[in-house]
N, C-alpha and C positions, 0 to 999 in steps of 0.2 A: 386614575387611581383610588381616589377617594372612594367610590364605589366599591372597588375590588376589596379593599380594606373592611369598609363596612359589611359587605357581603360574606367576607371570609369569618369575620367575627359573629355574624349571625349564624351562620352553618354551625362553627363551633359551639354556640351557645345551643343551638337545636338539637346537636349531638349530644351534648352532655346533658341536657335536659329531658330527651328521650330516654337516654341511658339510665339516669337516675330514676325516672317515673319507673320505667320497665323493671328495674332491680328491687324498688320498693314493691312494685304489684307482684314479680315472679321473679324469683332468683335465677330460673335458668330461660330465661327470655333473652333472646330469640332463640327458638330450639331447632328452627330451621329456617331457611331463607324467608326474607321478607319483601313482598311485592309492594311496588309502588306503582300506581296505575295513574296515566295521564291520558286526558281527554283529546290530547293534540298529536300529528305526526311528528316522527322522529326529525331531529335537525332544527326545530326553533328554539326560540329563547327559554321556555319554560322546560323543554326537554334537556338541554343543557345544564340547565340550573337544577334538575332534577338528578342528574347523573352525578354531578358534584356532591349534592346531597347524599345521595346512595353511596357513594365512595366514602364519605367522612361518616355517615351512621355505620356501614359496614366496619369501618376501623375501629370504632367506638364499640360495638357490639360483638366484634368478633365473627361474625356470621355476614353471608353473601345478601345483599340487597340489589334487588333486579328492579330496573324499570322497563315497564310494559306500556306500551303506546296503543291505545285504543280510540282513536278519533273517529267520528260520525254522529250525527243526530246533533250537532252543537254541543258535544259533551255529555248527553243522553247515554250514550253506549257505554262509555267508563261509568259514569255515576250507577247506571244498572249494573255494571259488573261488581263494583264494591259493595254496594248497599246491603246484598245478602250474605257476605262474607262473616266468618266466625268474628265476634269481638274479642280476638285475642291478639291484636296488634300485628299480625304477620300479613294484614292487606292493608295499604295505605291508599289515599287518594292524596293527588297533588293538584291544584289547579289554580286559576285566577278565580277571585271573588265572586266574580260576574256570573260564572256557572250556576253558582248557588242561588244566586238573587234573581236573574233574569230567567232561566231554564225553566222553572216550575210554573212562572208565570206565563211563558210565551206556549207552553204545550199543555194542551187541555188533556185531564185526567192523567198528569204524569204520575206513574207507578211509585215514585219515592217521594219520601217526605223528607227533605234535608235536615229539618229540624229536629226530626225524631231519630233518623236513621246515621247521623253525621256527628260528629264533637270535633271541634278544631283543636289541635294539639300543639300545633308549632305554627310560627309565624317566620316565612322565608325572606321577604323583603319588599322592594317597592317595585313597582312597574311604571317607569316614566313613561309619559306620553306627550307627543307633539302633534302641532297643526302645522303644515308648510304649505306654501302655495309657489308656483312658477314666479321666476323673476319678472317675467313679462306681465305679469298680472300687475305689479306696478304699487302695491301696498308693502306695509312695514308692520301691520299688525292684522289682525283677523276683523274685517269690518262686519257691519250688521248684515245677517243675511239677505235682507232685500236689496241691499246696493251692490251685492256681487254679480247677479246677472247684467246688470247695466254696464259692465266693463266693455266698450266699444270694440267690436271687431274680434271677438273671442267667446268662447262656450266655456262652462265649467264641467269637468269631470270628475267624478270622486274614485279614490282608488281604496282598497281595503285590503289589509292583511287578515285572512279571516280566521286564524289561529287566534289572534289578539285583538280583532276589531279596532284596529288604529285608522282612524282615517287622513286622508290627505287631499289637498285641493291642487287642482292643477289647470291653467289657464292654458288654451291653445287656440288656434283657428280651426274651423270644423275640417274634418278632413274628407277629402272625396275620392270615391274608387273609381279607377280607370286607368 
C-alpha cells in the first residue's frame, strides 16, 4: 500500500509539473494528442505505469495521451522513433534509465546521442529488484559467485525478464531427456 500511495503522489506531481511547465511555455499545449512511446511490449510493469501516467496527464491537460509500445532492439527501436520528433512536447519517451545508459555503449555506431537528443522532464518512480534462489539451494543470502557452483548435486540456471533484465537463480538437478 505504501508503494501505491507514493506512486499516486509521484504521478500527481508529474502531471502538475508537466501541466505548469507546458502552460508556461505555450498556453495552448497540448493542442493535439500526446504520444508516450515505450520500448517494451504491452502488459509489463512499465506499460501499466505508463498508462496510469497517460491517464493522469490526459486529465490534467484535457487532451488525449496515447501509450505506444515499440519494443525491439533492446530499446533502440523506440529511441530511434522519438529522437527525430519535433521538440514540442507531443512525443514523449518513457523507459528505465538503463536504456539510456547501456544502449549507446553496447551498440556501435548508435545513431542517437541520448545526451543531445533527450532531456529528462519527470521522475516516475523506483523499480525494486530482487535476487531469489530455489529453496533446495539451502542458502539464506546470496553467496559469493565462486561458491555457487559447488552446491552438491545441482546446477544453476538463470532466468531473466527481458524487458527489465531482472535475474533469478534457481538450483535444480540436471534434467534428462527421454
